[in-house]
C-alpha positions in Angstrom: -104.9 31.8 74.2 -107.0 32.4 77.3 -105.8 34.3 80.3 -107.4 35.2 83.6 -108.9 38.3 81.8 -112.1 37.9 79.9 -111.6 37.4 76.1 -114.2 38.0 73.5 -114.9 35.2 71.1 -113.5 35.7 67.6 -116.9 34.5 66.3 -118.8 37.2 68.1 -120.7 39.5 65.7 -121.0 43.3 65.7 -124.6 43.2 67.0 -123.5 42.7 70.6 -124.3 39.0 70.8 -120.9 38.1 72.3 -119.5 35.4 74.4 -116.4 35.8 76.5 -114.2 33.2 78.2 -111.4 33.2 80.7 -109.2 30.8 82.6 -110.1 30.2 86.3 -107.8 27.8 88.2 -108.7 24.3 86.8 -111.6 25.5 84.7 -112.7 27.8 81.9 -115.5 30.3 82.6 -117.9 31.5 79.9 -120.3 34.4 80.0 -122.7 36.3 77.8 -121.6 39.9 77.4 -124.9 41.4 76.3 -126.4 40.7 79.8 -125.6 43.2 82.4 -125.4 40.5 85.1 -124.5 37.3 83.2 -124.5 33.9 84.8 -121.1 32.3 84.4 -120.8 28.8 83.0 -117.8 26.8 84.4 -116.4 24.0 82.3 -113.4 21.8 83.1 -110.4 22.3 80.7 -110.9 18.9 79.1 -114.6 19.7 78.4 -113.5 23.1 77.0 -111.0 21.4 74.6 -113.8 19.0 73.5 -116.2 21.9 72.9 -113.5 23.7 70.7 -112.9 20.5 68.7 -116.6 20.0 68.2 -117.1 23.6 67.0 -114.2 23.3 64.5 -111.9 25.8 66.3 
C-alpha cells in the first residue's frame, strides 16, 4: 500500500535500478532512485491502477 512517503518497488533489483512511488493528493508520483535529481512522473490514481493491472501486479 502506498503512503505519502516514497516506497521502493518490490520489483527493483539489487543493482540500484529502482523505482519509487508515493501518494500525492489525487495522484501517484513515481521517480527513479538512481538519479540524484530525478524528475517526478505524476499519474492519476485510475491510470496508476491500470498500469498495475497491465504489469500483472
